[in-house]
PDB file of the backbone (N, CA, C, O) and the ligand in Angstrom, with CONECT records:
HET     ZN  A 101       1
ATOM      1  N   MET A   1      81.783  97.662 120.756  1.00  0.00           N
ATOM      2  CA  MET A   1      82.264  96.438 121.417  1.00  0.00           C
ATOM      3  C   MET A   1      81.799  96.410 122.878  1.00  0.00           C
ATOM      4  O   MET A   1      81.240  97.378 123.392  1.00  0.00           O
ATOM      5  N   PHE A   2      82.046  95.285 123.516  1.00  0.00           N
ATOM      6  CA  PHE A   2      81.621  95.141 124.908  1.00  0.00           C
ATOM      7  C   PHE A   2      82.836  94.936 125.819  1.00  0.00           C
ATOM      8  O   PHE A   2      83.813  94.286 125.447  1.00  0.00           O
ATOM      9  N   CYS A   3      82.746  95.504 127.010  1.00  0.00           N
ATOM     10  CA  CYS A   3      83.838  95.405 127.972  1.00  0.00           C
ATOM     11  C   CYS A   3      84.010  93.962 128.440  1.00  0.00           C
ATOM     12  O   CYS A   3      83.045  93.268 128.760  1.00  0.00           O
ATOM     13  N   LYS A   4      85.272  93.537 128.470  1.00  0.00           N
ATOM     14  CA  LYS A   4      85.553  92.162 128.907  1.00  0.00           C
ATOM     15  C   LYS A   4      85.379  92.010 130.418  1.00  0.00           C
ATOM     16  O   LYS A   4      85.150  90.914 130.928  1.00  0.00           O
ATOM     17  N   GLN A   5      85.495  93.146 131.121  1.00  0.00           N
ATOM     18  CA  GLN A   5      85.415  93.103 132.574  1.00  0.00           C
ATOM     19  C   GLN A   5      83.967  93.141 133.075  1.00  0.00           C
ATOM     20  O   GLN A   5      83.529  92.264 133.820  1.00  0.00           O
ATOM     21  N   CYS A   6      83.220  94.202 132.638  1.00  0.00           N
ATOM     22  CA  CYS A   6      81.863  94.382 133.166  1.00  0.00           C
ATOM     23  C   CYS A   6      80.779  94.017 132.153  1.00  0.00           C
ATOM     24  O   CYS A   6      79.611  93.907 132.524  1.00  0.00           O
ATOM     25  N   GLY A   7      81.147  93.823 130.863  1.00  0.00           N
ATOM     26  CA  GLY A   7      80.183  93.390 129.864  1.00  0.00           C
ATOM     27  C   GLY A   7      79.311  94.477 129.274  1.00  0.00           C
ATOM     28  O   GLY A   7      78.463  94.193 128.428  1.00  0.00           O
ATOM     29  N   LYS A   8      79.501  95.731 129.705  1.00  0.00           N
ATOM     30  CA  LYS A   8      78.698  96.826 129.175  1.00  0.00           C
ATOM     31  C   LYS A   8      79.235  97.289 127.831  1.00  0.00           C
ATOM     32  O   LYS A   8      80.420  97.134 127.534  1.00  0.00           O
ATOM     33  N   GLU A   9      78.325  97.875 126.999  1.00  0.00           N
ATOM     34  CA  GLU A   9      78.732  98.330 125.679  1.00  0.00           C
ATOM     35  C   GLU A   9      79.557  99.613 125.797  1.00  0.00           C
ATOM     36  O   GLU A   9      79.212 100.527 126.546  1.00  0.00           O
ATOM     37  N   ILE A  10      80.667  99.657 125.032  1.00  0.00           N
ATOM     38  CA  ILE A  10      81.541 100.838 125.025  1.00  0.00           C
ATOM     39  C   ILE A  10      81.893 101.166 123.580  1.00  0.00           C
ATOM     40  O   ILE A  10      81.866 100.283 122.723  1.00  0.00           O
ATOM     41  N   PRO A  11      82.228 102.441 123.294  1.00  0.00           N
ATOM     42  CA  PRO A  11      82.599 102.815 121.911  1.00  0.00           C
ATOM     43  C   PRO A  11      83.769 101.975 121.422  1.00  0.00           C
ATOM     44  O   PRO A  11      84.663 101.625 122.192  1.00  0.00           O
ATOM     45  N   ASN A  12      83.751 101.651 120.113  1.00  0.00           N
ATOM     46  CA  ASN A  12      84.805 100.806 119.545  1.00  0.00           C
ATOM     47  C   ASN A  12      86.183 101.423 119.682  1.00  0.00           C
ATOM     48  O   ASN A  12      87.180 100.708 119.796  1.00  0.00           O
ATOM     49  N   ALA A  13      86.245 102.757 119.672  1.00  0.00           N
ATOM     50  CA  ALA A  13      87.552 103.431 119.736  1.00  0.00           C
ATOM     51  C   ALA A  13      88.037 103.622 121.176  1.00  0.00           C
ATOM     52  O   ALA A  13      89.143 104.119 121.391  1.00  0.00           O
ATOM     53  N   ALA A  14      87.230 103.237 122.154  1.00  0.00           N
ATOM     54  CA  ALA A  14      87.576 103.472 123.552  1.00  0.00           C
ATOM     55  C   ALA A  14      88.857 102.740 123.933  1.00  0.00           C
ATOM     56  O   ALA A  14      89.058 101.579 123.577  1.00  0.00           O
ATOM     57  N   VAL A  15      89.713 103.441 124.663  1.00  0.00           N
ATOM     58  CA  VAL A  15      90.962 102.835 125.134  1.00  0.00           C
ATOM     59  C   VAL A  15      90.722 102.128 126.465  1.00  0.00           C
ATOM     60  O   VAL A  15      91.288 101.071 126.741  1.00  0.00           O
ATOM     61  N   ILE A  16      89.855 102.750 127.291  1.00  0.00           N
ATOM     62  CA  ILE A  16      89.451 102.104 128.542  1.00  0.00           C
ATOM     63  C   ILE A  16      87.930 102.099 128.624  1.00  0.00           C
ATOM     64  O   ILE A  16      87.268 102.923 127.994  1.00  0.00           O
ATOM     65  N   CYS A  17      87.384 101.180 129.391  1.00  0.00           N
ATOM     66  CA  CYS A  17      85.937 101.091 129.580  1.00  0.00           C
ATOM     67  C   CYS A  17      85.451 102.318 130.362  1.00  0.00           C
ATOM     68  O   CYS A  17      86.018 102.671 131.396  1.00  0.00           O
ATOM     69  N   VAL A  18      84.365 102.976 129.839  1.00  0.00           N
ATOM     70  CA  VAL A  18      83.854 104.169 130.510  1.00  0.00           C
ATOM     71  C   VAL A  18      83.090 103.800 131.780  1.00  0.00           C
ATOM     72  O   VAL A  18      82.817 104.661 132.616  1.00  0.00           O
ATOM     73  N   HIS A  19      82.749 102.530 131.920  1.00  0.00           N
ATOM     74  CA  HIS A  19      81.960 102.102 133.080  1.00  0.00           C
ATOM     75  C   HIS A  19      82.841 101.639 134.252  1.00  0.00           C
ATOM     76  O   HIS A  19      82.597 102.003 135.402  1.00  0.00           O
ATOM     77  N   CYS A  20      83.855 100.840 133.946  1.00  0.00           N
ATOM     78  CA  CYS A  20      84.662 100.299 135.050  1.00  0.00           C
ATOM     79  C   CYS A  20      86.145 100.691 134.951  1.00  0.00           C
ATOM     80  O   CYS A  20      86.905 100.465 135.893  1.00  0.00           O
ATOM     81  N   GLY A  21      86.566 101.284 133.803  1.00  0.00           N
ATOM     82  CA  GLY A  21      87.929 101.796 133.702  1.00  0.00           C
ATOM     83  C   GLY A  21      88.988 100.784 133.303  1.00  0.00           C
ATOM     84  O   GLY A  21      90.173 101.116 133.269  1.00  0.00           O
ATOM     85  N   VAL A  22      88.589  99.562 133.003  1.00  0.00           N
ATOM     86  CA  VAL A  22      89.584  98.559 132.615  1.00  0.00           C
ATOM     87  C   VAL A  22      90.028  98.808 131.168  1.00  0.00           C
ATOM     88  O   VAL A  22      89.241  99.284 130.350  1.00  0.00           O
ATOM     89  N   GLY A  23      91.271  98.491 130.858  1.00  0.00           N
ATOM     90  CA  GLY A  23      91.812  98.699 129.517  1.00  0.00           C
ATOM     91  C   GLY A  23      91.146  97.778 128.500  1.00  0.00           C
ATOM     92  O   GLY A  23      90.888  96.610 128.792  1.00  0.00           O
ATOM     93  N   THR A  24      90.866  98.304 127.297  1.00  0.00           N
ATOM     94  CA  THR A  24      90.287  97.488 126.229  1.00  0.00           C
ATOM     95  C   THR A  24      91.398  96.990 125.310  1.00  0.00           C
ATOM     96  O   THR A  24      92.582  97.182 125.589  1.00  0.00           O
ATOM     97  N   ASP A  25      90.997  96.336 124.192  1.00  0.00           N
ATOM     98  CA  ASP A  25      91.986  95.866 123.219  1.00  0.00           C
ATOM     99  C   ASP A  25      92.788  97.032 122.658  1.00  0.00           C
ATOM    100  O   ASP A  25      93.953  96.871 122.293  1.00  0.00           O
ATOM    101  N   ASN A  26      92.156  98.223 122.588  1.00  0.00           N
ATOM    102  CA  ASN A  26      92.854  99.405 122.065  1.00  0.00           C
ATOM    103  C   ASN A  26      93.964  99.868 123.001  1.00  0.00           C
ATOM    104  O   ASN A  26      94.889 100.564 122.584  1.00  0.00           O
ATOM    105  N   PHE A  27      93.865  99.482 124.251  1.00  0.00           N
ATOM    106  CA  PHE A  27      94.815  99.937 125.259  1.00  0.00           C
ATOM    107  C   PHE A  27      96.232  99.531 124.892  1.00  0.00           C
ATOM    108  O   PHE A  27      97.180 100.285 125.113  1.00  0.00           O
ATOM    109  N   ARG A  28      96.372  98.337 124.330  1.00  0.00           N
ATOM    110  CA  ARG A  28      97.700  97.829 123.976  1.00  0.00           C
ATOM    111  C   ARG A  28      98.281  98.558 122.769  1.00  0.00           C
ATOM    112  O   ARG A  28      99.473  98.446 122.481  1.00  0.00           O
ATOM    113  N   MET A  29      97.415  99.320 122.051  1.00  0.00           N
ATOM    114  CA  MET A  29      97.878 100.070 120.885  1.00  0.00           C
ATOM    115  C   MET A  29      98.479 101.416 121.301  1.00  0.00           C
ATOM    116  O   MET A  29      98.902 102.194 120.446  1.00  0.00           O
ATOM    117  N   SER A  30      98.517 101.688 122.580  1.00  0.00           N
ATOM    118  CA  SER A  30      99.038 102.953 123.089  1.00  0.00           C
ATOM    119  C   SER A  30     100.538 103.066 122.783  1.00  0.00           C
ATOM    120  O   SER A  30     101.149 102.083 122.363  1.00  0.00           O
ATOM    121  N   PRO A  31     101.143 104.253 122.987  1.00  0.00           N
ATOM    122  CA  PRO A  31     102.538 104.483 122.595  1.00  0.00           C
ATOM    123  C   PRO A  31     103.498 103.359 122.956  1.00  0.00           C
ATOM    124  O   PRO A  31     104.401 103.048 122.180  1.00  0.00           O
ATOM    125  N   ARG A  32     103.320 102.759 124.098  1.00  0.00           N
ATOM    126  CA  ARG A  32     104.236 101.686 124.507  1.00  0.00           C
ATOM    127  C   ARG A  32     104.123 100.482 123.581  1.00  0.00           C
ATOM    128  O   ARG A  32     105.025  99.647 123.517  1.00  0.00           O
ATOM    129  N   GLY A  33     102.987 100.402 122.854  1.00  0.00           N
ATOM    130  CA  GLY A  33     102.768  99.280 121.934  1.00  0.00           C
ATOM    131  C   GLY A  33     103.627  99.378 120.684  1.00  0.00           C
ATOM    132  O   GLY A  33     103.802  98.392 119.968  1.00  0.00           O
ATOM    133  N   ILE A  34     104.169 100.577 120.418  1.00  0.00           N
ATOM    134  CA  ILE A  34     104.994 100.762 119.227  1.00  0.00           C
ATOM    135  C   ILE A  34     106.420 100.353 119.550  1.00  0.00           C
ATOM    136  O   ILE A  34     107.049 100.901 120.455  1.00  0.00           O
ATOM    137  N   GLY A  35     106.917  99.387 118.802  1.00  0.00           N
ATOM    138  CA  GLY A  35     108.268  98.902 119.034  1.00  0.00           C
ATOM    139  C   GLY A  35     109.303  99.825 118.433  1.00  0.00           C
ATOM    140  O   GLY A  35     108.978 100.658 117.586  1.00  0.00           O
ATOM    141  N   GLY A  36     110.537  99.688 118.857  1.00  0.00           N
ATOM    142  CA  GLY A  36     111.621 100.475 118.304  1.00  0.00           C
ATOM    143  C   GLY A  36     111.767 100.222 116.814  1.00  0.00           C
ATOM    144  O   GLY A  36     112.188 101.104 116.067  1.00  0.00           O
ATOM    145  N   GLY A  37     111.415  99.007 116.380  1.00  0.00           N
ATOM    146  CA  GLY A  37     111.517  98.655 114.965  1.00  0.00           C
ATOM    147  C   GLY A  37     110.630  99.523 114.101  1.00  0.00           C
ATOM    148  O   GLY A  37     111.043  99.965 113.029  1.00  0.00           O
ATOM    149  N   THR A  38     109.403  99.772 114.562  1.00  0.00           N
ATOM    150  CA  THR A  38     108.458 100.604 113.804  1.00  0.00           C
ATOM    151  C   THR A  38     109.002 102.013 113.653  1.00  0.00           C
ATOM    152  O   THR A  38     108.947 102.604 112.575  1.00  0.00           O
ATOM    153  N   ILE A  39     109.532 102.546 114.759  1.00  0.00           N
ATOM    154  CA  ILE A  39     110.071 103.904 114.738  1.00  0.00           C
ATOM    155  C   ILE A  39     111.300 103.956 113.834  1.00  0.00           C
ATOM    156  O   ILE A  39     111.469 104.905 113.068  1.00  0.00           O
ATOM    157  N   PHE A  40     112.157 102.937 113.922  1.00  0.00           N
ATOM    158  CA  PHE A  40     113.360 102.879 113.088  1.00  0.00           C
ATOM    159  C   PHE A  40     112.983 102.834 111.609  1.00  0.00           C
ATOM    160  O   PHE A  40     113.599 103.512 110.787  1.00  0.00           O
ATOM    161  N   CYS A  41     111.962 102.027 111.271  1.00  0.00           N
ATOM    162  CA  CYS A  41     111.489 101.936 109.887  1.00  0.00           C
ATOM    163  C   CYS A  41     111.010 103.295 109.406  1.00  0.00           C
ATOM    164  O   CYS A  41     111.240 103.665 108.254  1.00  0.00           O
ATOM    165  N   GLY A  42     110.346 104.039 110.281  1.00  0.00           N
ATOM    166  CA  GLY A  42     109.863 105.373 109.941  1.00  0.00           C
ATOM    167  C   GLY A  42     111.014 106.279 109.550  1.00  0.00           C
ATOM    168  O   GLY A  42     110.941 106.988 108.546  1.00  0.00           O
ATOM    169  N   TYR A  43     112.091 106.257 110.353  1.00  0.00           N
ATOM    170  CA  TYR A  43     113.260 107.086 110.066  1.00  0.00           C
ATOM    171  C   TYR A  43     113.933 106.640 108.772  1.00  0.00           C
ATOM    172  O   TYR A  43     114.376 107.464 107.971  1.00  0.00           O
ATOM    173  N   LEU A  44     114.001 105.317 108.580  1.00  0.00           N
ATOM    174  CA  LEU A  44     114.638 104.756 107.385  1.00  0.00           C
ATOM    175  C   LEU A  44     113.858 105.173 106.137  1.00  0.00           C
ATOM    176  O   LEU A  44     114.445 105.588 105.138  1.00  0.00           O
ATOM    177  N   LEU A  45     112.524 105.058 106.207  1.00  0.00           N
ATOM    178  CA  LEU A  45     111.674 105.444 105.074  1.00  0.00           C
ATOM    179  C   LEU A  45     111.792 106.934 104.794  1.00  0.00           C
ATOM    180  O   LEU A  45     111.799 107.359 103.639  1.00  0.00           O
ATOM    181  N   ALA A  46     111.887 107.729 105.866  1.00  0.00           N
ATOM    182  CA  ALA A  46     112.013 109.175 105.701  1.00  0.00           C
ATOM    183  C   ALA A  46     113.240 109.501 104.856  1.00  0.00           C
ATOM    184  O   ALA A  46     113.233 110.455 104.079  1.00  0.00           O
ATOM    185  N   PHE A  47     114.302 108.693 105.017  1.00  0.00           N
ATOM    186  CA  PHE A  47     115.555 108.933 104.314  1.00  0.00           C
ATOM    187  C   PHE A  47     115.509 108.406 102.880  1.00  0.00           C
ATOM    188  O   PHE A  47     115.905 109.105 101.947  1.00  0.00           O
ATOM    189  N   ILE A  48     115.023 107.160 102.702  1.00  0.00           N
ATOM    190  CA  ILE A  48     115.059 106.516 101.381  1.00  0.00           C
ATOM    191  C   ILE A  48     113.870 106.941 100.520  1.00  0.00           C
ATOM    192  O   ILE A  48     114.036 107.360  99.374  1.00  0.00           O
ATOM    193  N   MET A  49     112.653 106.824 101.096  1.00  0.00           N
ATOM    194  CA  MET A  49     111.438 107.148 100.337  1.00  0.00           C
ATOM    195  C   MET A  49     110.595 108.120 101.149  1.00  0.00           C
ATOM    196  O   MET A  49     109.698 107.701 101.881  1.00  0.00           O
ATOM    197  N   PRO A  50     110.876 109.425 101.026  1.00  0.00           N
ATOM    198  CA  PRO A  50     110.209 110.433 101.865  1.00  0.00           C
ATOM    199  C   PRO A  50     108.684 110.346 101.836  1.00  0.00           C
ATOM    200  O   PRO A  50     108.027 110.609 102.843  1.00  0.00           O
ATOM    201  N   LEU A  51     108.117 109.975 100.674  1.00  0.00           N
ATOM    202  CA  LEU A  51     106.650 109.900 100.595  1.00  0.00           C
ATOM    203  C   LEU A  51     106.118 108.879 101.595  1.00  0.00           C
ATOM    204  O   LEU A  51     105.145 109.134 102.305  1.00  0.00           O
ATOM    205  N   PHE A  52     106.780 107.705 101.641  1.00  0.00           N
ATOM    206  CA  PHE A  52     106.367 106.682 102.588  1.00  0.00           C
ATOM    207  C   PHE A  52     106.764 107.066 104.014  1.00  0.00           C
ATOM    208  O   PHE A  52     106.133 106.643 104.983  1.00  0.00           O
ATOM    209  N   GLY A  53     107.806 107.864 104.124  1.00  0.00           N
ATOM    210  CA  GLY A  53     108.222 108.363 105.432  1.00  0.00           C
ATOM    211  C   GLY A  53     107.136 109.222 106.054  1.00  0.00           C
ATOM    212  O   GLY A  53     106.854 109.131 107.249  1.00  0.00           O
ATOM    213  N   ILE A  54     106.519 110.076 105.202  1.00  0.00           N
ATOM    214  CA  ILE A  54     105.428 110.930 105.697  1.00  0.00           C
ATOM    215  C   ILE A  54     104.250 110.060 106.137  1.00  0.00           C
ATOM    216  O   ILE A  54     103.621 110.312 107.165  1.00  0.00           O
ATOM    217  N   ILE A  55     103.965 109.023 105.329  1.00  0.00           N
ATOM    218  CA  ILE A  55     102.854 108.127 105.674  1.00  0.00           C
ATOM    219  C   ILE A  55     103.133 107.429 107.005  1.00  0.00           C
ATOM    220  O   ILE A  55     102.256 107.342 107.864  1.00  0.00           O
ATOM    221  N   SER A  56     104.369 106.929 107.170  1.00  0.00           N
ATOM    222  CA  SER A  56     104.688 106.248 108.428  1.00  0.00           C
ATOM    223  C   SER A  56     104.706 107.234 109.594  1.00  0.00           C
ATOM    224  O   SER A  56     104.388 106.873 110.727  1.00  0.00           O
ATOM    225  N   GLY A  57     105.086 108.499 109.302  1.00  0.00           N
ATOM    226  CA  GLY A  57     105.035 109.535 110.339  1.00  0.00           C
ATOM    227  C   GLY A  57     103.613 109.786 110.796  1.00  0.00           C
ATOM    228  O   GLY A  57     103.351 109.940 111.989  1.00  0.00           O
ATOM    229  N   ILE A  58     102.674 109.828 109.821  1.00  0.00           N
ATOM    230  CA  ILE A  58     101.257 110.005 110.155  1.00  0.00           C
ATOM    231  C   ILE A  58     100.780 108.802 110.964  1.00  0.00           C
ATOM    232  O   ILE A  58     100.012 108.938 111.916  1.00  0.00           O
ATOM    233  N   TYR A  59     101.256 107.610 110.559  1.00  0.00           N
ATOM    234  CA  TYR A  59     100.888 106.393 111.288  1.00  0.00           C
ATOM    235  C   TYR A  59     101.343 106.486 112.755  1.00  0.00           C
ATOM    236  O   TYR A  59     100.592 106.139 113.668  1.00  0.00           O
ATOM    237  N   LEU A  60     102.574 106.955 112.966  1.00  0.00           N
ATOM    238  CA  LEU A  60     103.092 107.111 114.331  1.00  0.00           C
ATOM    239  C   LEU A  60     102.237 108.111 115.117  1.00  0.00           C
ATOM    240  O   LEU A  60     101.959 107.911 116.299  1.00  0.00           O
ATOM    241  N   LEU A  61     101.824 109.200 114.434  1.00  0.00           N
ATOM    242  CA  LEU A  61     100.978 110.203 115.090  1.00  0.00           C
ATOM    243  C   LEU A  61      99.646 109.588 115.496  1.00  0.00           C
ATOM    244  O   LEU A  61      99.133 109.837 116.587  1.00  0.00           O
ATOM    245  N   LEU A  62      99.094 108.777 114.590  1.00  0.00           N
ATOM    246  CA  LEU A  62      97.804 108.134 114.874  1.00  0.00           C
ATOM    247  C   LEU A  62      97.932 107.168 116.051  1.00  0.00           C
ATOM    248  O   LEU A  62      96.972 106.934 116.786  1.00  0.00           O
ATOM    249  N   GLN A  63      99.134 106.612 116.216  1.00  0.00           N
ATOM    250  CA  GLN A  63      99.380 105.700 117.332  1.00  0.00           C
ATOM    251  C   GLN A  63      99.771 106.476 118.590  1.00  0.00           C
ATOM    252  O   GLN A  63     100.214 105.894 119.579  1.00  0.00           O
ATOM    253  N   LYS A  64      99.598 107.813 118.534  1.00  0.00           N
ATOM    254  CA  LYS A  64      99.878 108.706 119.657  1.00  0.00           C
ATOM    255  C   LYS A  64     101.366 108.762 119.999  1.00  0.00           C
ATOM    256  O   LYS A  64     101.746 109.082 121.125  1.00  0.00           O
ATOM    257  N   CYS A  65     102.202 108.444 119.002  1.00  0.00           N
ATOM    258  CA  CYS A  65     103.647 108.543 119.181  1.00  0.00           C
ATOM    259  C   CYS A  65     104.062 109.880 118.572  1.00  0.00           C
ATOM    260  O   CYS A  65     104.723 109.923 117.534  1.00  0.00           O
ATOM    261  N   TYR A  66     103.663 110.980 119.234  1.00  0.00           N
ATOM    262  CA  TYR A  66     103.745 112.311 118.628  1.00  0.00           C
ATOM    263  C   TYR A  66     105.176 112.754 118.354  1.00  0.00           C
ATOM    264  O   TYR A  66     105.454 113.291 117.282  1.00  0.00           O
ATOM    265  N   LEU A  67     106.083 112.545 119.289  1.00  0.00           N
ATOM    266  CA  LEU A  67     107.455 113.022 119.137  1.00  0.00           C
ATOM    267  C   LEU A  67     108.101 112.444 117.885  1.00  0.00           C
ATOM    268  O   LEU A  67     108.564 113.188 117.021  1.00  0.00           O
ATOM    269  N   HIS A  68     108.133 111.107 117.787  1.00  0.00           N
ATOM    270  CA  HIS A  68     108.765 110.460 116.642  1.00  0.00           C
ATOM    271  C   HIS A  68     107.982 110.723 115.361  1.00  0.00           C
ATOM    272  O   HIS A  68     108.568 110.858 114.287  1.00  0.00           O
ATOM    273  N   GLY A  69     106.659 110.794 115.473  1.00  0.00           N
ATOM    274  CA  GLY A  69     105.824 111.063 114.303  1.00  0.00           C
ATOM    275  C   GLY A  69     106.183 112.384 113.662  1.00  0.00           C
ATOM    276  O   GLY A  69     106.359 112.467 112.447  1.00  0.00           O
ATOM    277  N   ILE A  70     106.291 113.421 114.485  1.00  0.00           N
ATOM    278  CA  ILE A  70     106.594 114.759 113.971  1.00  0.00           C
ATOM    279  C   ILE A  70     108.020 114.785 113.404  1.00  0.00           C
ATOM    280  O   ILE A  70     108.249 115.360 112.340  1.00  0.00           O
ATOM    281  N   ILE A  71     108.975 114.169 114.104  1.00  0.00           N
ATOM    282  CA  ILE A  71     110.367 114.158 113.623  1.00  0.00           C
ATOM    283  C   ILE A  71     110.452 113.434 112.281  1.00  0.00           C
ATOM    284  O   ILE A  71     111.119 113.905 111.360  1.00  0.00           O
ATOM    285  N   VAL A  72     109.768 112.278 112.172  1.00  0.00           N
ATOM    286  CA  VAL A  72     109.803 111.504 110.922  1.00  0.00           C
ATOM    287  C   VAL A  72     109.210 112.320 109.775  1.00  0.00           C
ATOM    288  O   VAL A  72     109.767 112.337 108.677  1.00  0.00           O
ATOM    289  N   ILE A  73     108.084 112.999 110.019  1.00  0.00           N
ATOM    290  CA  ILE A  73     107.455 113.810 108.967  1.00  0.00           C
ATOM    291  C   ILE A  73     108.382 114.957 108.552  1.00  0.00           C
ATOM    292  O   ILE A  73     108.557 115.217 107.362  1.00  0.00           O
ATOM    293  N   LEU A  74     108.975 115.640 109.535  1.00  0.00           N
ATOM    294  CA  LEU A  74     109.880 116.754 109.216  1.00  0.00           C
ATOM    295  C   LEU A  74     111.093 116.257 108.434  1.00  0.00           C
ATOM    296  O   LEU A  74     111.502 116.880 107.454  1.00  0.00           O
ATOM    297  N   LEU A  75     111.672 115.124 108.872  1.00  0.00           N
ATOM    298  CA  LEU A  75     112.820 114.545 108.170  1.00  0.00           C
ATOM    299  C   LEU A  75     112.439 114.182 106.740  1.00  0.00           C
ATOM    300  O   LEU A  75     113.212 114.408 105.809  1.00  0.00           O
ATOM    301  N   SER A  76     111.227 113.610 106.566  1.00  0.00           N
ATOM    302  CA  SER A  76     110.762 113.220 105.242  1.00  0.00           C
ATOM    303  C   SER A  76     110.708 114.426 104.318  1.00  0.00           C
ATOM    304  O   SER A  76     111.146 114.363 103.170  1.00  0.00           O
ATOM    305  N   ILE A  77     110.160 115.536 104.835  1.00  0.00           N
ATOM    306  CA  ILE A  77     110.042 116.757 104.024  1.00  0.00           C
ATOM    307  C   ILE A  77     111.434 117.277 103.661  1.00  0.00           C
ATOM    308  O   ILE A  77     111.682 117.665 102.520  1.00  0.00           O
ATOM    309  N   VAL A  78     112.345 117.281 104.652  1.00  0.00           N
ATOM    310  CA  VAL A  78     113.716 117.765 104.406  1.00  0.00           C
ATOM    311  C   VAL A  78     114.407 116.903 103.353  1.00  0.00           C
ATOM    312  O   VAL A  78     115.020 117.426 102.421  1.00  0.00           O
ATOM    313  N   PHE A  79     114.307 115.567 103.506  1.00  0.00           N
ATOM    314  CA  PHE A  79     114.969 114.677 102.546  1.00  0.00           C
ATOM    315  C   PHE A  79     114.300 114.736 101.178  1.00  0.00           C
ATOM    316  O   PHE A  79     114.957 114.601 100.146  1.00  0.00           O
ATOM    317  N   TRP A  80     112.975 114.942 101.183  1.00  0.00           N
ATOM    318  CA  TRP A  80     112.245 115.059  99.922  1.00  0.00           C
ATOM    319  C   TRP A  80     112.810 116.237  99.136  1.00  0.00           C
ATOM    320  O   TRP A  80     113.117 116.111  97.950  1.00  0.00           O
ATOM    321  N   ILE A  81     112.943 117.372  99.798  1.00  0.00           N
ATOM    322  CA  ILE A  81     113.495 118.575  99.151  1.00  0.00           C
ATOM    323  C   ILE A  81     114.935 118.305  98.716  1.00  0.00           C
ATOM    324  O   ILE A  81     115.351 118.722  97.635  1.00  0.00           O
ATOM    325  N   ALA A  82     115.700 117.595  99.574  1.00  0.00           N
ATOM    326  CA  ALA A  82     117.098 117.294  99.268  1.00  0.00           C
ATOM    327  C   ALA A  82     117.196 116.411  98.031  1.00  0.00           C
ATOM    328  O   ALA A  82     118.035 116.654  97.163  1.00  0.00           O
ATOM    329  N   TRP A  83     116.338 115.376  97.939  1.00  0.00           N
ATOM    330  CA  TRP A  83     116.343 114.474  96.781  1.00  0.00           C
ATOM    331  C   TRP A  83     115.991 115.242  95.511  1.00  0.00           C
ATOM    332  O   TRP A  83     116.638 115.078  94.477  1.00  0.00           O
ATOM    333  N   ILE A  84     114.946 116.092  95.598  1.00  0.00           N
ATOM    334  CA  ILE A  84     114.513 116.869  94.431  1.00  0.00           C
ATOM    335  C   ILE A  84     115.644 117.794  93.990  1.00  0.00           C
ATOM    336  O   ILE A  84     115.930 117.912  92.798  1.00  0.00           O
ATOM    337  N   ALA A  85     116.280 118.444  94.952  1.00  0.00           N
ATOM    338  CA  ALA A  85     117.382 119.352  94.641  1.00  0.00           C
ATOM    339  C   ALA A  85     118.528 118.601  93.981  1.00  0.00           C
ATOM    340  O   ALA A  85     119.205 119.131  93.100  1.00  0.00           O
ATOM    341  N   LEU A  86     118.743 117.350  94.420  1.00  0.00           N
ATOM    342  CA  LEU A  86     119.826 116.520  93.880  1.00  0.00           C
ATOM    343  C   LEU A  86     119.555 116.145  92.433  1.00  0.00           C
ATOM    344  O   LEU A  86     120.452 116.181  91.590  1.00  0.00           O
ATOM    345  N   PHE A  87     118.294 115.780  92.152  1.00  0.00           N
ATOM    346  CA  PHE A  87     117.946 115.300  90.802  1.00  0.00           C
ATOM    347  C   PHE A  87     117.775 116.451  89.814  1.00  0.00           C
ATOM    348  O   PHE A  87     117.951 116.265  88.610  1.00  0.00           O
ATOM    349  N   LEU A  88     117.440 117.619  90.307  1.00  0.00           N
ATOM    350  CA  LEU A  88     117.176 118.740  89.402  1.00  0.00           C
ATOM    351  C   LEU A  88     118.430 119.592  89.175  1.00  0.00           C
ATOM    352  O   LEU A  88     118.402 120.585  88.449  1.00  0.00           O
ATOM    353  N   ARG A  89     119.497 119.190  89.796  1.00  0.00           N
ATOM    354  CA  ARG A  89     120.717 119.966  89.706  1.00  0.00           C
ATOM    355  C   ARG A  89     121.243 120.006  88.262  1.00  0.00           C
ATOM    356  O   ARG A  89     122.274 120.624  87.998  1.00  0.00           O
TER     357      ARG A  89
HETATM  358 ZN    ZN A 101      83.843  97.743 131.936  1.00  0.00          ZN2+
END
């Protein structure tokens, strides 16, 4: 893609322009871009459907929301084991 500020070509994954330092479209995808709703859904999925909880946890990690991402994944694994233990009892 091209920088909106200086017009020079920059990598598509770039968060800021390497030439002038202005934020790109990816900049808004940074941790602050994740709403409380997304994080809440992650926790909810971890509890109800652990498989999707892990996926949403990975999604949070990819969005650089490391703290909640790791917690959601760990919760998903714990609840997954809990659900299996409940059904196999
Ligand atoms: Zn630029």
